[in-house]
N, C-alpha and C positions, 0 to 999 in steps of 0.2 A: 466393509473396508477390506481389501486384500492385503496380505502381509507377504513381503518377500523373505524367503527363508533359504538357508543352506541345510541340506539333509545329509547327514553322514551315515552311510550304510555300511555295515561290517563287511570288510573285504573288497569294497568298491570305491571308486573315486566319489568325492562329494558332488551332490547334485543341487543346482540352484533352481528355484521355481517360486510360484506364488500359491498361497492358500487362502481360502475365504475366511476361515476362522481358526483360532488356535485349538489344538487338540485338547480334549478334556480327559480327566482321569479314567473315564469309562470307555474311551474310544479304543478300538483295536486296529483301525486303519487310518491312513492319512492320504488325502487326495492332493496331488501336486499338479498345477497347471503350468504349461510351458516349460517342461523339464529340460535342463541343459547343463553342461559342465560349467565349472566356474569361469573358464575362459571363453564361454559362449558357444563352444562346439556341441554337436550332437552327442548324446550318450550312446556308447557303442552297442548296448544291448536293447535299445529302444528304437523302433522304426522311426524314420525321419518325419513322417506325417502325423505322429501322435501328438495330441495337445494336452491330454491329461493321463496321469498315471496314479494308480492306487497301490500303496505299499502297506504291508502289515507292520504295525508299530514295533513288533518284537524283532524285526530286522534293522530297525533304526537305532543307531547308537546315540546320536545327538542331533538336536534341531537348533540351529542358530537363527534368530530373528534379526533381519537387517533393518536398520533405521531407514524410514522413508524420507524422501526429499522434503516433504512438508514439515515433518518433525525437525529435520536438520535446520530448516530456515527459521523455525520458531525459537529454538534454543541455540544460543551462541555464547561465545566468551565475551566478557566485558572487561576492557582495560581502562584503568583510571590513570 
């Protein structure tokens, strides 16, 4: 199952992409598929035809995991 994430890299704009599995405590890199800016535009320092990028985790300040559409439809608010 792929996870949609927002990667916050120190000194750079946030990058959105997909990862196959969440990083473990022992991991030193993270592989992002389909990297793009939050507004969907290309990342200025990555070539337009690149589909995967490997970043060292020591450059990553924060990883946000986005809710998938399946999870969103399973859990909802109940009004009585």
